[in-house]
N, C-alpha and C positions, 0 to 999 in steps of 0.2 A: 852132837859134833865134837870131834876131838880137838884139844887145844895143844899146840906145839910151841915150845919156848926156844928161842935162839938167844944165846949170850954173845953180845958184841961189846968190844972195848969202847969206853967213852970217847976215845980219840977217833975211832972209826965213825961213830955216830956224829960227832962234831964235823969230821971231814965230809960226810955225806950231806950236811947242812939241812937235815930234815929231822922232824920230831919222831920219836919212837912209833907213834901211831902211823905216820906217813911211811916209815920203813916197813912196818908190818904190812901195810896195804901193798907196797911194791913187791914184797916177798910172796904174798898171796897171788898177786897178778903173775909173777914169774912162774910159780908153780902150776897155776891154771893154764897158762900159755904153753908150758912144757907138755903138760897132759894133753891139751887140745892138738898141738902139733904132732904128738905121737899117737893121735887118734884114740886116746883113752877117754876123752871127754867130748861131748857133742856141743854145738852152739848153745843149745838150751841149758846144758849143765853149766857152761861158762857164765851165761846170764844169771842163773840162780846163785851160783857161788860168789859172784862179784856183786850181786844186788843191782844189776843194770836193767834198764828197759831194752826192748828189742833193738831200737835204733842206737842206744849207747853201746850195746854189745857189738853191732855191726861196725860202728866207728872205732871201738877198741881194737877189734881184730884187723881192721884196715890199717891202723897205726902200727900193728905188730904182724906183718904178714908171714904166712907160712911159707918157708922156703922148701921147695921140693927138690929132692935129689935128682940125679940124672935119669933119664928114661932109657931103658934098654929094649924098647919095642921096635 
């Protein structure tokens, strides 16, 4: 698995009020959600990447619903 480094100023980290590990997790979740919403990841891949159980994955996705665009049918 590849590692990605993001440099954030200390002031931003302080303002977020979270540890670097918590910020890392939130960034991973955001990337996974973006890929899931754009249909590049399946639910199973979301579960594996985030290390969640089936139910935790369902709960996670329910908290971050996919917003569908307008239908032209």
